[in-house]
C-alpha positions in Angstrom: 0.4 20.5 4.9 -2.6 20.8 2.6 -4.2 17.8 1.0 -2.9 18.8 -2.4 0.7 19.0 -1.0 0.2 15.6 0.5 -0.9 14.2 -2.8 2.1 15.8 -4.6 4.5 14.4 -2.0 3.1 10.9 -2.4 3.2 11.3 -6.2 6.9 12.4 -5.9 7.6 9.2 -4.0 6.0 7.1 -6.7 3.1 5.9 -4.5 0.4 7.7 -6.5 -0.1 9.0 -10.0 -2.5 11.4 -11.4 -4.3 11.9 -14.7 -4.8 15.3 -16.0 -8.1 16.9 -14.8 -8.9 13.7 -13.0 -8.1 11.9 -9.8 -5.1 10.4 -8.0 -4.6 6.6 -8.2 -2.3 4.2 -6.3 0.4 3.1 -8.6 0.3 -0.6 -9.8 3.7 -1.2 -8.3 2.5 -0.1 -4.9 -0.7 -2.2 -5.1 1.5 -5.3 -5.6 3.8 -4.3 -2.8 0.9 -3.7 -0.4 -0.7 -7.0 -1.4 2.5 -8.9 -0.8 2.9 -7.1 2.6 -0.6 -8.2 3.7 0.0 -11.8 2.5 3.2 -11.9 4.5 1.3 -10.6 7.6 -1.5 -13.2 7.2 1.0 -16.0 6.8 2.8 -14.9 9.9 -0.5 -14.7 11.8 -1.5 -18.1 10.7 1.9 -19.5 11.8 1.4 -18.0 15.2 -2.1 -19.5 15.5 -0.8 -22.9 14.5 2.1 -22.8 17.0 -0.1 -21.6 19.8 -2.6 -24.4 19.2 0.0 -27.2 19.5 
């Protein structure tokens, strides 16, 4: 798989978008999804720390 093929595959999945004669960008929807994922992971980690310290 070439880099261009990988970009096109990610774009087809809605994870990236491109601008003509420019670069590829992460879609806004995916940024929110990724941020929510990390917030959930941090919350879970904090719960584990709290439970282990009791």
